[in-house]
C-alpha positions in Angstrom: 0.3 0.5 0.3 2.7 2.1 0.8 4.5 2.0 -2.9 1.0 3.2 -4.1 0.5 6.2 -2.0 4.3 7.3 -2.5 4.0 6.5 -6.4 0.8 8.4 -6.5 2.2 11.7 -4.3 4.9 11.4 -7.0 2.7 11.4 -9.9 0.7 14.1 -8.7 3.7 16.4 -8.0 5.1 15.9 -11.3 1.9 17.0 -12.7 1.4 19.5 -10.9 5.1 21.2 -11.8 4.7 20.9 -15.1 1.5 22.3 -15.1 2.9 25.3 -13.3 6.2 25.6 -15.2 3.8 25.6 -18.5 1.3 28.3 -17.5 3.4 30.4 -15.1 6.9 33.0 -15.7 8.9 30.6 -12.9 12.2 31.8 -12.7 15.3 29.8 -13.8 16.9 28.7 -10.6 19.8 27.9 -12.1 20.6 30.6 -13.3 19.7 32.6 -10.6 22.0 30.2 -8.4 25.1 30.9 -10.7 24.1 34.9 -10.6 24.0 34.6 -6.7 27.6 33.0 -6.6 29.1 35.7 -9.2 27.9 38.6 -6.8 29.4 36.3 -3.5 32.7 36.3 -5.3 32.5 39.6 -6.2 32.0 40.5 -2.4 34.7 38.7 -1.2 37.3 39.9 -3.8 36.8 43.4 -2.5 36.6 42.5 1.5 39.1 40.1 1.7 41.8 41.1 4.3 45.1 41.2 2.7 47.4 39.1 2.7 50.5 39.4 5.5 53.7 38.8 3.7 56.9 39.0 4.3 58.0 39.2 0.5 60.7 42.1 1.7 62.8 39.6 2.2 
């Protein structure tokens, strides 16, 4: 009985996801994540402490 219930839930979720993706303007999550990663790298580079180096040797 458990496999039928979980299979039905999976099928219902898939059908709902396909319907929403086709009928609504859903943002591209992969593109959004890549943009956030690039912005985080820029912030890190901007506010990173300078390295303490003894390059005078």
